[in-house]
Every structure is written in C-alpha cells, then in structure tokens.
N, C-alpha and C positions, 0 to 999 in steps of 0.2 A: 820652740824652734827659733833659730836665729834668722835675721832678715838679711843675711849676707848673700852676696852673689858668689857662687862657687865656680871656679875655673875647672872644667872637667880634666884638664891636663894635670892639675896639681891637687886632686882630690885625695885627701886622707881623712878617713873617719875614725877618730878616737872614740870608740865605743866600748863601754864596759862589757865584760863577759856576762852572759846571762846570770851565772851563779853569783856574781857581784852586785846585782840589782836587788835592792831591798824594798823599794817603794813603788807604788803605782806611778808617781810622779817621775821618778828616775826612769822607770821603764818606758813611759811615754816620751820623755826628753830623748832617750837613746833612739827610739824609733823615729822621732822627728828628725834627728840628725841624719840617720841612715836614709830616710825618705828624701831629705834634701839632696844628699849625694847621689842617690839613685836618680832623682829627677835631672840633675846636671849631667850624669852619664847617659841617661836616655836622650837627652837633647844632643849631646855630642854624637851618639850612635846614629840618631836620625840624620844629622848632618853628613856623616861619613857615608851612610847608606844612600844618601841623595847623590853623592859623588858616583858611588857605584852604579846607581841607576843611569846616571849621565854617560858613563863609560861603557856600559854593557850594550852590545848590538840590539838586544831586545830588553827594554826596561819595564818598570811597573809590574803589576801582578803577573802578566804574561811571561816575564822574565825570571820568575821565582825559580829557585834551584833546590828542589826538595832534598837531594843528597847532601848539599851543603848545609842545609838547615838541620839535617840529622847529625852531621859532624859537629855543628855548633853545640847542639844539646848534648851529644856524647862527651865533648870536651868540658862542658859545664857541669855535668852529673857528678863527678868526683868532688867538685868544689861545693856542692849543695846536696849532700847525700840525704838530708831529711826531706828534701822536696822530691827527689827521685826523677828519673828521665821523663815519665809521663807528665808530671806536673810542669817540669821545665819546658817540655815541648809545647804544652798549652800556653805558658807564659811567653815564650819566645815567638809563638805564632802571633799573639796579640802585639808584641813589641815590633815584629817585622811588618805587620799589616799597618800598624800606626805609622811606622816610618815611611812605608810606601805611600799612604794617604797624604802624609805631610809633604813628601817630595812632589806628588802630583799637584797638590794645592799650590806649592811654591812655583812650579813650572806654569801653572795656570794663573798666577798672579793673585790667588785667593787665600794664600797662606795666613795663618793667625799669628797675631802678636799680642800676648796677654799684657795687661797693664802691670808694671812692676810691683805694685802694692796690692794687686788683686789676691784675695784669699781663694784657695782652690775650691772651697766649699761654700763660698758666698753666693747668695742668690742675687744675680744681677738685677733683678726687678725690686729688690727690697730697699735699695738705698744704702748710702755709705755707712750708716751706723748699725746696720743689720748684723747680728751675730756677735756683737761685742758686749 
C-alpha cells in the first residue's frame, strides 16, 4: 500500500479486474489500494454526516432515518450485486453508526486523530518497531 494521503474529492482507484490478477502479491496490492480509497471515502462520509447531524432538528442516534437508510442500501445494491442488499444493509449500519459516534466525539471534544504514520494493525503497546 502506498503511504500517500488521498483527497476524497479526487479519488480514482486504478484497480485491475479480478481476472487480470495472477499473483497473491498483485491481489493484495489491489486490495490495499482499494482499502486506502475506501478509508478516505469513509472519512469524507463521516465529515459530511457530521454536517447532516448539525443541520437536523434531532441529531445523533435519535435522529436516524430508517427509511433514508433503506433507500441508501437500495441505491447501492445494483452497484454491488455480489454483496446483495442484506450484506450492504449490515455494512451501512456499521458505517452510519461509526459516523454518528465520530460526530458525537467531535462535538464533545473527544474526537480521535490518528498519527499519520500509524499502521492500522499496529499494537500501540509494542513500540515503534513492532510488526516490521
């Protein structure tokens, strides 16, 4: 995975088609690139969702709109047919809840900021050379 910072407004993932991937290393590199783009998009989504929470008369978990969430999943389902609506609903539920939690933490002043060089699976107790 590259260590570049992705701007969610300009994300383009040049990923090979699955049938073009011939090695495990190529497959993992493609997944890493997709995951980096996905992380940047999730960060942008959380930021926009925080604006929604601020603009709604009732925000946070109490302000969730189940009908809107169903429409989101219905719109996504044709774009991800192998996942299907039920899996997408589970995924989006987690995404929405994480965004709400992040918005609440930001409002409370307890929001998280990860170190730019922190590895997502690094053990914070193990020290800087762990996992390398």
